[in-house]
LODREN-459554 format. One line per field, with one value per atom (N, C-alpha, C, O): residue number from 1; residue in one letter; atom name; x, y, z. Coordinates in Angstrom, 2 decimals, padded with zeros to 5 digits, always signed. Layout:
LODREN-459554
n = (NUM_...)
res = (A_...)
atom = (CA_...)
px = (X_...)
py = (Y_...)
pz = (Z_...)
//
This chain:
LODREN-459554
n = (1_1_1_1_2_2_2_2_3_3_3_3_4_4_4_4_5_5_5_5_6_6_6_6_7_7_7_7_8_8_8_8_9_9_9_9_10_10_10_10_11_11_11_11_12_12_12_12_13_13_13_13_14_14_14_14_15_15_15_15_16_16_16_16_17_17_17_17_18_18_18_18_19_19_19_19_20_20_20_20_21_21_21_21_22_22_22_22_23_23_23_23_24_24_24_24_25_25_25_25_26_26_26_26_27_27_27_27_28_28_28_28_29_29_29_29_30_30_30_30_31_31_31_31_32_32_32_32_33_33_33_33_34_34_34_34_35_35_35_35_36_36_36_36_37_37_37_37_38_38_38_38_39_39_39_39_40_40_40_40_41_41_41_41_42_42_42_42_43_43_43_43_44_44_44_44_45_45_45_45_46_46_46_46_47_47_47_47_48_48_48_48_49_49_49_49_50_50_50_50_51_51_51_51_52_52_52_52_53_53_53_53_54_54_54_54_55_55_55_55_56_56_56_56_57_57_57_57_58_58_58_58_59_59_59_59_60_60_60_60_61_61_61_61_62_62_62_62_63_63_63_63_64_64_64_64_65_65_65_65_66_66_66_66_67_67_67_67_68_68_68_68_69_69_69_69_70_70_70_70_71_71_71_71_72_72_72_72_73_73_73_73_74_74_74_74_75_75_75_75_76_76_76_76_77_77_77_77_78_78_78_78_79_79_79_79_80_80_80_80_81_81_81_81_82_82_82_82)
res = (D_D_D_D_P_P_P_P_S_S_S_S_D_D_D_D_G_G_G_G_I_I_I_I_G_G_G_G_Y_Y_Y_Y_L_L_L_L_K_K_K_K_R_R_R_R_C_C_C_C_Y_Y_Y_Y_I_I_I_I_E_E_E_E_P_P_P_P_R_R_R_R_A_A_A_A_R_R_R_R_G_G_G_G_N_N_N_N_K_K_K_K_L_L_L_L_Q_Q_Q_Q_V_V_V_V_L_L_L_L_A_A_A_A_L_L_L_L_S_S_S_S_T_T_T_T_R_R_R_R_E_E_E_E_A_A_A_A_R_R_R_R_A_A_A_A_K_K_K_K_A_A_A_A_L_L_L_L_G_G_G_G_W_W_W_W_K_K_K_K_K_K_K_K_L_L_L_L_V_V_V_V_S_S_S_S_E_E_E_E_T_T_T_T_T_T_T_T_N_N_N_N_V_V_V_V_Q_Q_Q_Q_S_S_S_S_A_A_A_A_G_G_G_G_N_N_N_N_F_F_F_F_I_I_I_I_K_K_K_K_A_A_A_A_G_G_G_G_Y_Y_Y_Y_S_S_S_S_P_P_P_P_F_F_F_F_E_E_E_E_P_P_P_P_E_E_E_E_Q_Q_Q_Q_K_K_K_K_W_W_W_W_G_G_G_G_E_E_E_E_E_E_E_E_G_G_G_G_S_S_S_S_M_M_M_M_Y_Y_Y_Y_F_F_F_F_T_T_T_T_K_K_K_K_A_A_A_A_L_L_L_L)
atom = (N_CA_C_O_N_CA_C_O_N_CA_C_O_N_CA_C_O_N_CA_C_O_N_CA_C_O_N_CA_C_O_N_CA_C_O_N_CA_C_O_N_CA_C_O_N_CA_C_O_N_CA_C_O_N_CA_C_O_N_CA_C_O_N_CA_C_O_N_CA_C_O_N_CA_C_O_N_CA_C_O_N_CA_C_O_N_CA_C_O_N_CA_C_O_N_CA_C_O_N_CA_C_O_N_CA_C_O_N_CA_C_O_N_CA_C_O_N_CA_C_O_N_CA_C_O_N_CA_C_O_N_CA_C_O_N_CA_C_O_N_CA_C_O_N_CA_C_O_N_CA_C_O_N_CA_C_O_N_CA_C_O_N_CA_C_O_N_CA_C_O_N_CA_C_O_N_CA_C_O_N_CA_C_O_N_CA_C_O_N_CA_C_O_N_CA_C_O_N_CA_C_O_N_CA_C_O_N_CA_C_O_N_CA_C_O_N_CA_C_O_N_CA_C_O_N_CA_C_O_N_CA_C_O_N_CA_C_O_N_CA_C_O_N_CA_C_O_N_CA_C_O_N_CA_C_O_N_CA_C_O_N_CA_C_O_N_CA_C_O_N_CA_C_O_N_CA_C_O_N_CA_C_O_N_CA_C_O_N_CA_C_O_N_CA_C_O_N_CA_C_O_N_CA_C_O_N_CA_C_O_N_CA_C_O_N_CA_C_O_N_CA_C_O_N_CA_C_O_N_CA_C_O_N_CA_C_O_N_CA_C_O_N_CA_C_O_N_CA_C_O_N_CA_C_O_N_CA_C_O_N_CA_C_O_N_CA_C_O)
px = (+118.17_+118.03_+117.96_+117.06_+118.98_+118.41_+117.81_+118.49_+116.76_+116.55_+115.06_+114.39_+114.49_+113.48_+113.52_+112.44_+115.02_+115.03_+115.83_+116.26_+115.77_+116.16_+118.15_+118.57_+118.77_+119.77_+120.12_+119.93_+120.78_+121.14_+123.10_+124.00_+123.26_+124.80_+125.13_+124.47_+125.69_+126.29_+127.44_+127.14_+128.39_+129.07_+129.65_+129.91_+129.76_+131.13_+131.93_+132.17_+132.46_+133.60_+134.88_+135.51_+134.99_+136.37_+136.80_+136.25_+138.62_+138.82_+139.49_+139.75_+139.61_+139.22_+140.31_+139.66_+141.24_+142.20_+142.21_+143.24_+141.03_+140.66_+139.13_+138.52_+138.78_+137.39_+137.17_+138.18_+136.39_+136.07_+136.31_+136.02_+136.91_+137.19_+135.77_+135.94_+134.87_+133.57_+133.48_+132.42_+134.72_+134.88_+133.93_+133.95_+132.71_+131.69_+131.02_+130.66_+130.56_+129.53_+129.83_+129.04_+131.39_+131.99_+131.70_+131.20_+131.82_+132.42_+130.25_+129.86_+129.47_+128.43_+127.88_+127.15_+127.86_+127.65_+128.53_+127.69_+129.18_+130.33_+129.38_+129.22_+128.69_+128.19_+126.97_+126.75_+125.97_+124.71_+124.88_+124.21_+125.93_+126.30_+126.55_+126.33_+126.91_+127.08_+125.98_+125.53_+124.87_+124.00_+122.96_+122.09_+123.03_+122.29_+122.39_+121.57_+123.68_+124.24_+123.66_+123.31_+123.46_+123.11_+121.42_+121.03_+120.58_+119.54_+118.41_+117.46_+118.92_+118.47_+117.77_+118.19_+116.38_+116.01_+115.76_+114.83_+116.72_+115.96_+117.39_+117.68_+118.24_+119.07_+118.65_+117.88_+119.01_+118.63_+120.34_+121.39_+120.02_+121.28_+120.79_+119.63_+121.59_+121.29_+123.07_+124.17_+122.74_+124.28_+123.80_+122.57_+124.52_+123.98_+125.15_+125.08_+125.94_+126.46_+126.16_+126.05_+126.06_+125.41_+125.89_+125.15_+127.42_+128.02_+127.94_+127.69_+128.26_+126.99_+126.05_+125.95_+125.32_+123.75_+123.66_+122.50_+124.36_+124.69_+124.58_+123.69_+125.86_+126.51_+125.15_+124.74_+124.41_+123.51_+122.56_+122.24_+122.17_+121.21_+121.83_+121.18_+123.35_+123.76_+123.78_+123.87_+123.64_+124.17_+122.60_+122.36_+121.38_+120.34_+119.23_+118.43_+119.46_+118.91_+117.95_+118.08_+116.45_+115.94_+115.54_+115.22_+115.51_+115.04_+114.12_+113.14_+113.98_+112.78_+112.68_+113.74_+111.58_+111.32_+110.85_+109.83_+111.60_+111.27_+110.41_+110.23_+109.84_+108.85_+109.10_+108.41_+110.39_+111.10_+112.88_+113.64_+113.17_+114.38_+116.09_+116.16_+116.92_+117.99_+119.08_+119.91_+119.48_+120.44_+120.72_+120.24_+121.19_+121.57_+120.90_+120.73_+120.41_+119.88_+120.33_+121.50_+119.81_+119.65_+120.05_+120.34_+119.95_+120.13_+119.11_+117.91_+119.72_+119.12_+119.08_+120.08_+118.07_+117.43_+117.40_+117.02_+117.83_+117.77_+117.50_+117.82_+116.85_+116.72_+116.78_+116.32_+117.15_+117.55_+116.51_+116.61_+115.76_+115.75_+116.25_+116.09_+117.07_+118.06_+117.36_+118.04)
py = (-129.62_-130.72_-131.72_-131.62_-132.83_-134.22_-135.16_-136.16_-135.06_-135.63_-135.70_-136.34_-134.96_-135.23_-135.80_-135.92_-136.34_-136.95_-136.86_-137.59_-135.04_-134.04_-133.95_-134.13_-133.72_-133.23_-132.37_-132.55_-131.18_-130.20_-130.28_-130.09_-130.53_-130.38_-128.78_-128.00_-128.51_-127.32_-126.78_-125.75_-127.47_-126.83_-128.30_-129.22_-128.22_-129.03_-128.55_-128.96_-127.62_-126.98_-127.94_-128.62_-127.76_-128.14_-127.38_-126.79_-127.31_-126.46_-125.88_-126.76_-125.02_-124.79_-125.63_-126.67_-125.94_-126.69_-128.42_-128.98_-129.25_-130.12_-130.57_-131.56_-129.68_-129.04_-130.21_-130.46_-130.61_-131.93_-132.88_-133.70_-133.44_-134.69_-135.42_-136.28_-134.94_-135.64_-135.82_-136.30_-135.42_-134.97_-134.69_-135.23_-133.68_-133.07_-134.05_-134.44_-134.88_-136.13_-137.32_-138.26_-137.34_-138.52_-138.14_-138.98_-136.76_-136.19_-136.21_-136.02_-136.39_-136.04_-137.50_-137.52_-138.48_-139.76_-140.14_-140.62_-140.15_-140.17_-139.98_-140.81_-138.19_-137.68_-138.44_-139.21_-138.51_-139.55_-141.02_-141.45_-141.43_-142.83_-142.33_-143.06_-141.37_-141.21_-140.94_-141.97_-140.24_-139.47_-140.69_-140.59_-141.98_-143.16_-143.93_-144.69_-143.58_-144.70_-144.32_-145.16_-142.47_-141.81_-142.26_-142.41_-142.43_-143.41_-141.34_-140.88_-140.89_-139.70_-140.49_-141.50_-139.52_-139.97_-139.11_-139.32_-138.01_-136.63_-135.90_-135.94_-135.41_-134.37_-133.15_-133.34_-131.87_-130.70_-130.04_-130.33_-128.96_-128.16_-126.75_-126.62_-125.99_-124.82_-124.53_-124.67_-124.22_-123.91_-122.22_-122.14_-120.89_-119.94_-120.62_-120.31_-121.39_-122.07_-123.04_-124.26_-122.46_-123.28_-124.44_-125.39_-124.56_-125.90_-126.95_-128.13_-126.27_-127.05_-127.73_-128.94_-126.94_-127.25_-127.85_-128.06_-128.15_-129.66_-130.75_-131.60_-130.67_-132.03_-132.48_-133.64_-131.43_-132.00_-133.01_-134.13_-132.53_-133.31_-134.32_-135.28_-134.33_-135.59_-136.81_-137.94_-136.17_-137.03_-137.27_-137.52_-137.24_-137.34_-136.73_-137.35_-135.64_-134.25_-134.02_-134.29_-133.31_-132.33_-131.27_-131.16_-130.07_-128.88_-128.71_-129.36_-127.86_-127.87_-126.21_-125.66_-125.64_-124.12_-124.47_-125.17_-123.99_-124.51_-123.58_-122.48_-124.05_-122.93_-121.61_-120.63_-121.62_-120.61_-120.75_-121.71_-119.48_-120.15_-118.91_-117.79_-120.03_-119.59_-119.33_-118.87_-119.51_-119.22_-117.54_-116.57_-117.47_-116.23_-115.75_-116.54_-114.76_-113.91_-114.86_-114.70_-115.66_-116.42_-118.14_-118.99_-118.24_-119.92_-120.68_-120.38_-121.86_-122.55_-124.00_-124.53_-124.36_-125.21_-126.96_-127.33_-127.51_-129.08_-130.00_-129.53_-131.46_-132.55_-133.70_-133.84_-134.76_-136.48_-136.99_-136.69_-137.68_-138.82_-139.98_-140.54_-140.41_-141.78_-143.21_-144.22)
pz = (-024.14_-022.90_-024.02_-024.85_-024.12_-024.88_-023.84_-023.62_-023.19_-022.74_-022.85_-022.04_-023.94_-024.50_-025.77_-026.35_-026.57_-027.60_-028.91_-029.79_-028.40_-029.83_-029.27_-028.13_-030.20_-029.71_-030.82_-032.03_-030.08_-031.44_-031.92_-031.10_-033.09_-033.55_-033.43_-034.12_-032.96_-032.44_-034.14_-034.75_-034.50_-035.63_-035.96_-035.19_-037.46_-038.14_-038.85_-039.99_-038.32_-039.61_-039.79_-038.98_-041.01_-041.71_-042.43_-043.36_-041.78_-042.52_-044.33_-045.16_-044.53_-045.99_-046.28_-046.21_-046.49_-047.13_-047.08_-047.44_-046.64_-046.35_-046.67_-046.26_-047.40_-047.96_-049.32_-049.98_-049.55_-050.99_-050.68_-051.55_-049.50_-049.14_-047.94_-047.07_-048.21_-048.09_-046.36_-045.95_-045.15_-044.34_-043.57_-042.47_-043.93_-043.03_-043.00_-041.89_-044.31_-044.03_-043.57_-043.51_-043.10_-041.89_-040.94_-040.19_-040.42_-039.03_-038.71_-037.55_-039.58_-039.19_-039.18_-038.18_-039.64_-039.23_-037.84_-037.07_-037.51_-036.66_-035.16_-034.27_-035.29_-034.24_-034.52_-033.59_-035.58_-035.57_-034.53_-033.58_-035.13_-034.21_-032.56_-031.60_-032.52_-030.49_-030.64_-030.12_-031.02_-030.69_-030.56_-029.71_-031.49_-031.20_-030.06_-029.56_-029.64_-028.61_-027.43_-026.61_-027.15_-026.34_-025.90_-024.75_-027.16_-027.16_-027.68_-027.06_-028.58_-028.92_-030.36_-030.94_-030.75_-031.41_-032.57_-033.36_-032.69_-033.70_-033.81_-032.62_-034.28_-034.60_-035.31_-036.25_-035.04_-035.49_-035.75_-035.18_-036.98_-036.86_-037.70_-038.08_-037.85_-038.68_-039.14_-038.60_-039.98_-041.10_-041.67_-041.72_-042.09_-043.07_-044.55_-045.74_-044.02_-045.29_-046.63_-046.50_-047.77_-048.55_-048.79_-049.03_-048.76_-049.05_-048.14_-048.38_-046.80_-045.73_-045.89_-046.09_-045.80_-046.34_-047.44_-047.81_-048.00_-049.46_-048.80_-048.84_-047.95_-046.94_-046.24_-046.36_-045.43_-044.43_-045.37_-044.97_-046.57_-047.66_-048.12_-048.53_-048.15_-048.41_-047.83_-048.29_-046.17_-044.73_-044.48_-043.30_-045.41_-045.23_-044.06_-043.36_-044.14_-043.34_-044.20_-045.39_-043.49_-044.13_-043.63_-042.45_-044.73_-044.18_-043.64_-044.00_-042.64_-041.98_-041.28_-040.98_-041.10_-040.23_-039.35_-039.34_-038.18_-036.80_-036.40_-036.94_-035.36_-034.79_-034.29_-034.56_-033.32_-032.70_-033.60_-033.46_-034.48_-035.06_-033.81_-033.30_-033.92_-032.91_-033.40_-032.62_-034.86_-035.41_-036.02_-035.43_-036.71_-037.54_-038.38_-039.31_-038.51_-040.16_-041.15_-041.50_-041.60_-043.07_-042.83_-043.68_-041.46_-040.99_-041.59_-041.58_-042.20_-042.98_-042.03_-041.53_-041.94_-040.57_-041.36_-042.47_-040.48_-041.17_-039.83_-038.74_-039.92_-038.90_-039.19_-040.32_-038.70_-039.41_-037.92_-036.73_-038.50_-037.04_-037.45_-038.53_-036.24_-036.09_-035.69_-035.57)
//
């Protein structure tokens, strides 16, 4: 429920043949702009993919351990204040 000012990024998948072009970081920044326009204050997400984890960090996200894990086994969790 984004009424608490926190949004969840569901997925940001990039086709394998298009990877390496910073598209995931660009997609994250586009989604952040929309979240800000909606008045959200923070975004959270998770991934099991090491390359995606690196892209979250490049985009300014910080790793965190949620109180209640919602992702698959082995998920890495990220958050960013907007």
